[in-house]
N, C-alpha and C positions, 0 to 999 in steps of 0.2 A: 614560146614556151621552151622549145628545144635549146635556144641560145642560153636561156636562163639556167636550164639543167646543166648544160655544158660548163657554164661559168662557175656554178656552184661546185661541180665535180672537180674542177681544177684548182680550187682553193688549196694553199699549201698546208702541210701538216703542222699542227700547233705543238708546243712543248708538252702539253698535257697528253697529247696523242703519241708521244715518242715511244717507239717499240721497245719491249723488254725481251731479253734473251730467253728467260724462263718461260714466258708466255708463248713465245714462238716455238720453242722446243715442244711444248705440250700440244700446240695446234698441229705441228707436223707429225708428231707421233700418233695423235688421234686420227689423222688422215691416213698416214702411211701404214699403220698396223692392219686395218681392214683391207686396204688396197694390196698390200703384200700377200695377205692370206688369200684374198680373192684371185690375185694373179697366179699364185701357186696352184690353187684349186682348179682354175680354168686351164692352166697348162697341163694339169694331170690328164686331161682328156686324151691329148695326143700321146702323152707318155705311157698311159695305161694301155692304149691300143698297140703301141710298139712292143711293150712287154708281152702282151698276149701273143702277138705275131712271132716274137723272138723264140717262143717255145714250140713253134711249128717247124723250125728248121732254119739253117743259116741262109738259104736262098730266099725263103719267105721274108726273113728279117731284112735282108739286103734290098729286096724289091719294095717292101713297105717303106724302108728308110729313103730310098731313092725317090719314091712317089711323094713322100712327105716333104722332102727337100724341093722337089720340082713344084709342088703345090704352094709351098711357101714363097718360092721365087716368083711364080707367075700369077699368084692369086692373093693369098693371105697378106703378104707384105704390102701389096698395093692398096688393098681395102683398109688395112690398119693405118697406113700412112695418110690416106685421104680422110679417114675419120678423125685423125689427130688434129685436123684443122679446127675441130670443135673445142680442143683444149684452149686455143686462143680465143675463138669467137664466143663460145658459151661462157668461158671463165671471165673474160673482160666484161661481157654484157651483164653477168650476174653481179660483179663488183660494182658496176655502174647503176645497178638497180633497174635495169631495163629487162625485167623478167620475161616478158612475153616473147622477146627475141629468141630465147633458148629453145622454145618449142618450134619456132619457125626454122631455126638453124638445124634442129634434129631432123625434122621432116624433109628438109631440102637435102640433107646429107644422105638420108636413107633412100630417097628417090634416085639420086645420082649414083650411089654405090650399087644399087640393084641393077641399074642400066649398065654399069661397067661390068657387072658379073656375067652378063650374057656372053660377050665375046670371050671372056676368060674361061667359061664352061666349055666352049668349043675347043680351046687350046688343051684343056684337061682331057677331053675325049680322045685326043690324039697323042697323049703322053708317051705311050710305048713307041710309036713311030718316030716321034721327035727325039727321044733318047737314043734310039737305035741309029738315027741319022748322025748324031753327034759322037758316035763311036763307043757307046756304052755296051757292056756285055749283053748279048742277045737274051739270055735267060733272065737276067735281072731286069732288062728293059720290058720284057713281056709281063713279068710279075708286077712291075711298077705301073704299067699301063692299065692292067685290070684293077689294081688298087685305086688309082686316080679316078677312074670312071665311076666307081661306086662311092667316091667321096664328093662328087659334084653337088649333091643336095646341101652339103655342108657349106659350100661356097656362098649360097644364097642366104644362109643364116648368119654367116660371119659378119657381114657388113652391118645389118641391123643390130646385131649384138654389140659391136663396138660403138655404134652411135648411142645406144641406150646407156652403156657404161660411162661414156664421156658426158652425156647429158646429166646423169646423176652425180658423177664425180666432181664436176665443176660447181655443183651446188653444195659441196661438202657432204653429200649423202652417200656414204661409202659402206655402211654396215649391210644394207640390202644387197649391194653388189657382191659382198663377201658371202652372204647367206645364199644368194642365188647360185653362185659358183659352187658352194659346198653341196647344195642339194643336187646340182647337176653332176658333180663328180661321183657322188654316191650312186646316182642313177646310172651313170656310165659304167660302173663296175658290173652291175647286173646286166645291162643291155649288151655290153661287150661279151660277157661270158655266154649269154644266151645265143647271140648271133655267131660267135666263133665256134663254140663247142656244142651248145644245145641244138642249134639248127644245122650244124655242120658246114657253115659257110666259109670257115677258114679266114684267111686274110681279108677277103671281101667283106665278111661280116664285121671285122674291126673297122674297115673304112666306113661302112654304112652306119655303124654305131656312133662314129664321130658326128655325122649329120644329125642323127636323132638327138644326141645330147646338146648340140649347139641350139637346135630349135627349142628344146626344153628350156634352156637358159634364156633365150629371147622371150619366150612366153611368160616366164616368171617375172622378168624385169618389166615387160609391157603391162602386165596386170598391176604391178606395184605402182608404176607411173600413173596408171588410170585411176586407182582407188586411193592412193596416199594423199593425205591432206598437205604433206610437205611439198607436193608438186602442183598444188592448186594454182599458184601464180605463174609457174613456168610451163605448164601444160594445160591449155585451154581447148584442146580438141584440134581436129584437122583443119587446115586453112589453105586457101588457094594461094596465099603468099609464098608457100613452099615452092611453087612452080616458077616464081619470079627470081630474077637476078642469079641464075645458075652460073653465069660467067664470073660474077663477083665471088661466089663461093669457090669456084675452080681456081681463081687466081691465088688463093691461099692453099687449097687442097692439093694442087699439083706439086708445088714445092714441098709441101708437107709429106706427100707420098715419096718424092725423090729423096728427101732427108732420111726417111725410114728405110726405103728400099735399097738405097746405095749401101747402107750398112748391113742390112739383113742379107742382101744378095751375096755380099762378100763372105759371110759365114756359111751360107748354103752352098757356095761354090766349093767349100772344103769337101763336102760329101761327093759332089759331082766330079771333082778332080781325083778324089780317092778311088773312083771307079777306073781311072787310068793307070793306077799304080800296080806293081806286081802283086799277085794274090788279091784281086779286087774284092772278092767276097769278104775276106777278113778285114781289109782296110775300110770298106764301106760300112760293115757292121760296127766296127770299133768307133769310127768317126760318128756314126749315127748315135751310138750310146753316149759318147762324150758330148755331142751337141745337145742331146736331150737332157743330159745332166747340167750342162752349162746353161741351157735355156731355163731349166727349173730354178737354178741358183740365181739366174738373172732376174727372176721375178722379184727378188728382194730389193735390189737397187731400182728396178722398174717401178715398184711401188713408191719408193722414195722420189723417183723422177716424176711420177704422176702427182704425188703430193706437192712437190715444189712447183710444178706447172700450175696446179690449182691455186696455190698460195700467191705466186707471182702474178698470175693473170687477175685474180680477185683484187689484190692490193693495187696493182696498176690501174685497173678499171675504176677502183674507188678513189684514186688520186692520192695514194700513200706510198711514194717511192722509197722513203727510208725503211719502211717495214718490208718492202719487197727486197731491198738490198740485204737487210738482216736475215731474211729467210734464206737467201742464197748462201750466206756464211754458215748458217746453222746446218743446212743440208749437206754441205761439203764435209763438215766434221762427222756427221752421221754416216756418210758414204765411205769415208776412209776407215772408220771404226768397223763398219760391217764387212769391208773387204778383208781386213786383217783376221777377224773372227772366222769368216767363211773359209778363207785359205787354210787356216789351221785345222778346221774340221775335215776339209778335203784330204789333207795329208794323212790324217788319222784313219780314215775309212777306205783308203785307196786299194787295199788288198781284198776287200770284201764286196765292194760296190758292183763289180762286174757280174757277180753271181745273180743279181736281181734281173739281169737281162738275158743271160746265156748260161748254158751248162757246159759250153766248150772251154776247156782249161786254157787254150791258147788265147781266146778272146779275153778271158778274165785277167791273164797276166799282162796283156797289151793295155787293157783299160787302166790297170794299176800304174803303169808308167805315164799314161796320158793325164792322169789326175794331177800330177805335179805341174804340168803345163797349164791345165785348166785353172789351178789356184792362182797363178800369175795373171792369166787372162781375166779372171773374174774381178781381181782387184782394180785393174785399170778400166775394165768395162763398166764397173760400178760408178767410177768417177765420171766417165763420159756420159753415163746414163742420166745422172742428175743434172749435169750441165746441159744436156739435150732437153731435159724437162724445163730448165730455165729458158732455153731458146724458144720452146713452144709457148710458154707462158707470155713471152714478150712479143711473139710473132716474128721471130727471126728465121723462119723456115728456109728462106732463100739462102741466107748466109750458111745455115746448117747444111744445106744440100751441097754447096761448094766445098765446105770443110770436109764432108764425108767423101765427096768425089776425090779430092786430093789425097786424103789420108789413106783410103782403102784401095784406090785404083791406080794411084801413082806410086804409093809405097807398099801397102799391105799385100795385095794380091800378087804383084810381081815378086815381092820378097818371098811369099809362100811358095810360088812356083820354083824360084831359084833354089831355096833350101830343100824342098821336097824332091825335085826331079833332077836338078843339076848336081847338088851336093849329096843326093841319094839318102836323105834322112827319113823319107817316107811320111806317114801321117803326122808324126810329131813336127816335122818340118812345115807342114801346112799350117798348123796351129801357131808355130813360132812366127811365121811371116805375118799372120793376121795380128798378132800381138804388137808387132812393129807399127802396123797401121793404127791400132788403137792408141798407142802412145802418142803418135803424131796428132791424132784427133783430140786427145786430152789437152795437149799443149796449146793447140789453136783455140779451143773453146775456153780455156783458162784465160788466155790473153784477151779474147773478145769480151769476156765477162768482166775482167778487171778494168777494161777501158770504157765500160758502159756509163752513160749519163742517165741515171735513173729518173731524174725529173723530166728529162726529155722523153723517156719511154712512157711515163705516165701520161704525158700530153698526147703522144701518139696513140696510146690505148684508148683514150677518151674520143679522139677524132675517129678512130676506127669504129667504135660502138655507135656513135651518133651519125656517121656518114655511110656506113656499110649498106644499110637497107633504106628503103623508101620511107618517107614520113609516116605512112600508115602503119608501119611496124612499131612505132613508138607508143609506149604506155607510160603515162606520167605516174610517178609514185610520190 
């Protein structure tokens, strides 16, 4: 039966099934719109917390920023990267109509990500001591350590949240993801105000509010998966199969994590390095604001990247390589257009944006200068984001990891250090160096994508779906 299903799935596309540009644009926009909105709303949780802390004083803002960067480097990036293996596995399994596999993959990922969270929580507990050991300002390190400890419960919610998002996203179920993120963001405003000001917890309250909101989001999506008729085929309840073939999942999850972490870490290093610049409180605060802004803007191409990952994985799993290739061309046009529009908006609001984070005029003026650099960074980062989505959809995580290693750690980070510390350009120099790495990353990913044999990728996708798990995982459709 399995050989028959595989043979049927590998039949070539017919002329009548030739993809159309207009149809592909509509499919991507229907996917990307809710995913962009959901990503923006989910990102608001950290952004709102930093805004609340920013009005408690410069030291509190610097400490929360440092803790958030450290948490991203040592926790969130790793869990997000491991969960992104589901972009390939669930997406291709859904395209191949092996629906039962999606539930197995999600459970397996949640178990492994929870196990990984335990040692990460220990690292977070000693954040202050670790930062102090690496030469950070003592006051900032102490503030960051307290913030990170109160954010530990968020770590155990973040992994299951990302697994649920990808489980739904790869089935083209994106509106509930957006709605859940919206409800959570609205809840977070209230929770954050109550904990920071109402209960007088200060920055610690903002950290704990993150955890509460993440768990609320997990609960919303879990209930939807359980009761929605749209998930009847893909979620059939808990299964012991989730405990099997953990190594098989890790073979894709580890390079997926490296692909995400190597890039994410390079950006978070900007804040850590800013603590070594003259006037570290100012530099750290401004770098934090610009990173939060860039991360918020990044959610637009991130949504496009998630959409193309779903489109490519679904089409390759279904044995339609020409449609997958067209989807890549369409998303590149959308990414370039978005980058130009966003860059123009950043330039227009550069003199007023800093007021949302700080009442210090020095901080506001510095942010205005940095916005010009962010506009350039966002343009190239958007292109690499959608190309990285293509890589996840195809299962190229190992290639992506090597690309990011070379682009950011052979080019980007050394260039940032050189411009910021040797040429004494400061925080703007850190950003400029990272832009150099992004440009190299874009060039390498473009070359790899242009040289792709899409028929071969469709064959590999089918082989992965039908060979990844044991025969008991298969459900004939």
